[in-house]
Structures are given as C-alpha cells and as structure tokens.
C-alpha positions in Angstrom: 0.0 0.0 0.0 2.7 2.4 0.9 4.5 2.5 -2.4 1.9 1.3 -4.8 -1.2 3.3 -3.8 -0.1 5.8 -1.2 -2.9 8.2 -0.3 -2.5 11.9 0.2 -5.2 11.9 2.9 -7.0 9.2 4.9 -10.6 9.1 6.2 -11.1 6.4 8.9 -13.8 5.0 11.1 -13.6 5.9 14.8 -14.0 2.2 15.7 -10.8 0.6 17.1 -9.5 -1.7 14.3 -10.2 0.8 11.4 -9.0 3.8 13.5 -5.7 2.0 14.4 -5.2 0.7 10.9 -5.7 4.3 9.5 -3.4 5.8 12.1 -0.6 3.3 11.4 -1.0 3.9 7.6 -1.0 7.7 8.1 2.1 7.6 10.2 3.9 5.2 7.8 3.3 7.3 4.7 3.2 10.7 6.4 -0.2 11.9 5.5 -3.1 13.5 7.5 -6.0 11.4 8.8 -9.6 12.4 9.6 -11.5 10.2 12.0 -15.2 10.0 11.1 -18.0 8.5 13.1 -20.2 8.2 10.0 -17.8 5.5 8.7 -18.7 3.2 11.6 -20.1 -0.3 10.8 -23.8 -1.0 10.6 -25.5 -0.6 14.0 -27.4 -3.8 14.5 -28.3 -2.7 18.1 -28.7 -5.4 20.7 -27.2 -8.0 18.3 -23.8 -6.2 18.3 -21.0 -8.4 19.5 -23.2 -11.5 19.9 -22.5 -14.9 18.3 -24.7 -15.9 15.4 -26.5 -18.3 17.7 -27.1 -15.7 20.4 -28.2 -13.1 17.8 -30.9 -15.5 16.5 -32.8 -14.8 19.8 -33.7 -11.4 18.5 -36.1 -10.7 15.6 -34.6 -9.6 12.3 -36.3 -6.6 10.7 -38.9 -7.6 8.1 -38.6 -4.5 5.9 -35.6 -2.3 4.9 -37.0 0.6 6.8 -37.4 -1.4 10.1 -34.7 -0.9 12.6 -32.8 -3.5 14.6 -33.7 -3.2 18.3 -31.6 -0.2 19.6 -29.9 0.0 16.1 -30.6 1.4 12.7 -32.4 0.2 9.6 -30.8 -0.8 6.3 -32.1 2.3 4.7 -30.7 4.5 7.5 -27.3 2.8 7.1 -27.2 3.3 3.3 -28.2 6.9 3.7 -25.5 7.5 6.3 -22.9 5.9 4.1 -24.0 7.8 1.0 -24.0 11.0 3.0 -20.4 10.6 4.3 -19.3 9.5 0.8 -20.8 12.7 -0.6 -19.1 14.7 2.1 -15.8 13.1 1.4 -16.1 13.8 -2.4 -17.2 17.4 -1.8 -14.5 18.2 0.7 -11.7 16.4 -1.0 -8.8 18.5 -2.2 -6.4 15.6 -2.6 -5.5 13.5 -5.6 -5.7 10.2 -3.8 -7.6 9.4 -0.6 -8.1 6.2 1.4 -11.2 5.3 3.3 -10.4 2.9 6.1 -13.6 1.3 7.3 -15.5 -2.0 7.8 -16.9 -4.6 5.4 -20.5 -3.4 5.7 -19.4 0.2 5.1 -17.3 -0.7 2.0 -20.1 -2.9 0.7 -22.5 0.0 1.1 -20.1 2.4 -0.6 -19.6 0.0 -3.5 -23.4 -0.6 -3.8 -24.0 3.2 -3.9 -21.1 3.6 -6.4 -22.7 1.1 -8.7 -26.1 2.6 -8.2 -27.4 -0.7 -6.8 -30.8 -0.5 -5.1 -30.8 -1.0 -1.3 -33.2 -4.0 -1.8 -30.7 -5.9 -4.1 -29.3 -9.0 -2.5 -25.8 -8.7 -4.0 -22.8 -8.4 -1.8 -19.1 -7.9 -2.2 -16.9 -10.3 -0.2 -14.6 -8.3 2.0 -11.7 -9.7 3.8 -9.7 -8.1 6.6 -7.4 -5.4 5.3 -8.6 -5.9 1.7 -7.8 -2.9 -0.6 -10.2 -1.6 -3.2 -9.2 1.0 -5.7 -11.8 3.1 -7.4 -10.9 6.1 -9.6 -13.2 9.0 -10.1 -12.2 11.6 -12.6 -15.0 14.0 -13.4 -17.8 11.8 -14.7 -15.5 8.9 -15.5 -15.5 6.1 -12.9 -13.1 3.2 -13.0 -12.9 0.2 -10.7 -9.3 -1.1 -10.7 -9.9 -3.8 -8.2 -12.0 -4.8 -5.2 -10.8 -6.5 -1.9 -7.2 -7.2 -3.1 -5.2 -8.8 -0.3 -1.9 -9.4 -2.2 -0.1 -7.2 0.4 -0.7 -10.1 2.9 1.3 -12.6 0.7 4.2 -14.0 2.7 2.8 -13.0 6.1 
C-alpha cells in the first residue's frame, strides 16, 4: 500500500480496528488522517457483539425501513454511508484518498457507487485489510480492483 497506492489523505472510522489501521498507515506514509463516526459499521443494536446463535434470539427486521432493536435500519445505514461519501467527495482537495472502514461500510459504498438498489441482495466479499481501488475523474468512474489482499502474501 505504501509504495503502490499511497494516499494523500485518509478518512477512517472511529471504531478501534479501522482507526488503528488508519493511524498506522497515516504515520507510515506521512499523510493526514480524519476520523469520522459516520464510517462506523452498521449498527445492529442489541445483536452487536453476539455470536450468530445468540443473535438469532432477537427478531430480524422484516422490511428495509425497520430498525434492529436499539440499532438502525438498512435504509438509514445506506443513507448514512451515501451521506459521508458525498461529504468526502465534496470536501476532498487531494489527488488520492483512502477510506479505512469496515466490510459493511465498504459494501454499502460500492453498492452506492454502482447505483445498486438497497433491496438488491448482491454483496461484495470483503476480507480483513482488503484494498479496493476506485478512480473518479469527473464523470469517468473506474474500478481497478476490489478487496485485493496481495499485500498479505508471505505474512
């Protein structure tokens, strides 16, 4: 990442793993970082941190606009992610930025980027520390790769 795709600026979630990864990357390449709560993972409320078996005890929302108990709905999540992506695009003054976030956030960003409806049941498989490179130049949008983990080879 450092030599091949070094960003000029980093946006990172405030949640521990993404924040720490963003801070390590920012220090290693010497660029500024902005921590952003809106990049936090989907809030599934009372199910957060539970095993799949434990989470089954709580009802899943029936509709996209229904919230998880003490959490957010899928529509609220998508709107939050689209909102922060718009903010990043509008405020960006750098040539290359990195967004250090979570699998659900990256999935939602990609789904918005591809103009996929919220109701569509297609997902992008995201591994830990996977790198996706999307180029936006005016109206031209190019996907170079999604969830590349070659930087982990030999580890």
